[in-house]
N, C-alpha and C positions, 0 to 999 in steps of 0.2 A: 495582493492576489497573485498566485502563481498559475499561469495557464500555458498550455502547450498542446498543440494538436497538429499533427502532420499527416493527415490522411492515412489511416491504417496503422499508424504508429501509436505511441502512447500519448493520450491526452491526460492532463493533470489540472484539476480545478480545485482551488483551495476555498472551502466554505467555512466561515468562522461563526460559531454560535456559542454564546456564553463562555468565551475564552478557549473553547475547544476547536481545534482545526480538524476539519474533515477533508482529506484529499480524495476527491472523486476521480478514480482512475477509469479511463475508457480506452478502447482499442486493444492494442497488443503490448503486453509486458514480456519482452524477450531480450535476447542478447543485444539487439540493436538499440533498445530503448531503456534498459535497466538503469543506466546512469541518470536518467531524468528523475527516477524515484529517489535515488540517493541524493541528488542535488536538491530536490524539493524538500526532503526531510531535514537535511543538514541546514538549509537556509532557514527553515522555520524554527529549529531549535536554537540556531545562532541568534535569531531575533526574539528569543525568550519563550517560545511555545514549550509547554511542559507536557501537554497531552495532545496526541494526534490519533485520528481514526483513519484507517485506509478503507475506503468503500470500494469493494471489488465488483459491485453489481453490474457495472457497465463494461467490464472487461470482456472481450470477445475471444482472446487467445492468451495463453501464458505457457511458456516452456520452462525447462529446468533452470535457465538463467534468471527468469522472472521469479521463480520460486526462491532461488538463492538470494536475489535482491531483497525479497521480503524477509528472509531469515537473517540477513545481515542487518537490516533495519531493526528487527526484533532484538538481536544480540546487542547492538549499539545502544538501544533504548534501555535494556535491562542494566547494562553497565553504567549508563549515565543517569539512571534514576528517573527516566521519562516514562510516561504512560502511553502504551500503544494498544489499540483495539482494531480488530478487523471485522468488517461487515461482509458476510459470505457473498461470493459471486455466483454466477450461473453454474449449473451442474458440471459443465466441462472444466470449469476452473476448480470447483470444489473437489472434483474427482482426483485431481492431481494432489491436493493436500491429503485426501483420504488414502490414496495408493502409496504415498510416502510416509504415512503414519503421523503426519504433522497436524491433523485436526485437533488432537489432544494436547499438542505442544504450544501451538500459537493461540493468542487470546481472541478467539472468535466470539462475537455476540450478535444479537439481532439488531436490525435497524430500528432507530427510535421512531 
């Protein structure tokens, strides 16, 4: 299990169900915390995970550095043959994807 929470920073909780890892992100994904997402996804793929879902529903804030972190994970997964899925976050998070035209580029799907 990967967990991290530093009050107002990025919390990462790894939930595994049927071999699929869901990283529940909470708090803030920004320039100060984007490395935690990179570290968590690299650790999971190094340990054999082939499919990861990023659950954005608990994010409170994301800036362009956080958006870039998600794009980098997406690009790395495409190159490595991994499956990535994103569960949409609150409107303030989703509006960033919408304003940048990335809603149609990234693999968003509904929560199960």
